[in-house]
N, C-alpha and C positions, 0 to 999 in steps of 0.2 A: 403643609396643609395643603391637598391637591384640589385646587381650583379650577377643575375641568368638567365637564360632562358629554360622554360620548355621543349621546344623542344631541347635542348642540353643536358639536364639532360635524358630526353627519349633516345637520341642517346647513352648515357651511360651508363645505369643501367637498369636491370628487377624489380629491388626488391622496387615495388611502385605500388599503385593504381591511377588509371587513372581517372578522376570524367566525366561521360557521359555529353558532351558538350549540357545544355539544360539554361545554365545561361546568363544573359546578365549581361555588365561590367557599374559599377555604381562609382560615386565618381572621386576625381581627379588624384587619384595614379591606375593606370591600373595595378600596378606591386605590388605585396605586399606577404607577408610571414609572418609564425610565427607561434607559438606554439600554437596547436589545445584546445580550450575551448568549449566545448559541451552543448548546453542547447537544450529542448525541450520545445514548444511552439507553441501550438496549437490555434491560432485566439486569443491569449493573449500573448500581449509582457510585461508582468508585470515581469517575470524573465528575460527577457531581459534587463528591465531597470534595475534590481539590479545588473546583470553581468557589464554590463557598466557601473556604478558607483564604479568598482574594479579599483583603478591602477595598471595595467601591464607595462609588458614591449615588445612591441611588438606583443603579443599573437591576433590568430584570433579566434572570435567566430561563431561558425557554427551550424547555427539553423535550428532544425526541425521543421519546419511549417505544415508538411504533405500536402504540395505542394499547400495549400490551397491558390486560389485567392480571396477570400470574404474580406480580410483587408490586411493593412499593417502591418509588423512587425518593420519597423525600419522607422522614420523619421527624418527630419534635425537636431530637437533636441538633439534626441538620439545618432545620427553620429556625431555631434560636441563636444558632451559629450564622447562620446567614443575615438575620436581623442587628445581632452584633457585630458585625462586619461590614453593613451598610447597603444592603440589598434592601431593594424596594418589594420585588414580588418575585412571583415563579407563574409561569405557564407552563403546565407538562401533560404531555401526549400521553398520560399513562395514569399511577395512582399514586396515592400517597396513605400514610398509617398515622396513629396515634391523632384523628382530629380533633376530637375533643381537646387535648392539649393544644395541639395548633391553631386552635380558632381561640385560645387566649393570647396567642404572641404577637404584637401590632406589626403582620406580615401580611401580603396580600398573595394568594394562590389561586390559581384556577387549574384544577386536575380533573380528569375524567371520571375518578370515582377512589374510592379506599379499598384498601387490599392490608389484612394484618402479616401478611408473609414480607418479611425483607428480603432485599436485593440481592443477588450474587456479588460477592467481591472479587472479578477477576481482573480490575487494572484493563477494562476494554471501553470503548469509547471515543471519542472524536471534538474537538473544539472548532470552533468559528466557522462551521461550513452553512451554507444556506439550507435550511431543515423547511421540508415542506407536509404541511399536516392541516386539518381544520379548513381546507379550502384557500390555505394561506401560503405565501412565501415568507419564511421568517430571516431576517440577512441581518447579521454581525453590524451593530450599530444604526439600525434605522431605529425607531422609537415606537415604543407602547404603552396605549392607555387603555387601562380596563376601569369598570365600574359594575354595578349591576345589569346593566343594561346589555353589556358586550365589551368586546374588547377592539380595538383598533389598531392598524399600523401606518406611523408617516415616515416620512423618508425624513423629514427635519423635526427638531423640537420645535414644540407647541410653545409660542410666547403671548404673554397676553398684550393686546391690542386694546391701546386706549385711545388709541384716534382711528376713528371710523373711517376716515380719506387714505390711510394705508393700505394698498394691496400685498403688501411685502409679508405679512404676518396672517395667522389663522387666528379672527378672534375666540374667547370662550366666555362663557357667563357662568356666575355661580348662582342657582335657582332656589330661591326657599319657599315653601309652601306653609301656611297656617292654617290649622283647623279650627274650625269654630264648634263646639259642643253646647 
C-alpha cells in the first residue's frame, strides 16, 4: 500500500524535483513509487525488455524515448512481465500500446500517449545514465513518487514520521474524504 500523497510531500519539503505535468496515467495502480532505474530507448525497446526481465523490489523504470510519438516502448506483455518481476511502475517519455489491457494490470504507468505501432528491435539503448525530460533530471538510485496529482523526485527514500519532532524524516499523510449525499 502506498501511503503518500505528492501534494502533502510538496507541502512539507522543498528538497525535490517536480516533473512537468505532461503525462497521462495508465495501469491499474494510479499511485506508485520506488527507486529509479533509467534507460534510454529511442524508438527501440530492446533495452526496456532486458531491464523488465530483472527481478526487482518495487523499482520504477524511467524511460527516455526522446518524446517520440512514432511507436510504443511498452505494451501489455512487457507490462505484465514487469509486474510479475516486482516493478512498481514506469515513467515513459514516449508512448505505450495495449492501453485497455494495461489498465487492468496492477502496475503504475505515466506516458505521453498511446501509439499502436510497436518499436524497433535493434538492441540500441543505454542504462544508468542521468536522463533529462519534463524539466527534470532523473538519476539512477533516487526515488520517484507518482499519483494522480503528479510526479516528484526525492534524493532519499520517503519514510513515515510518527514523531513530529524529528527533522530527519519527511512526514506523509493518508487523507480520506467522505461524501455525504
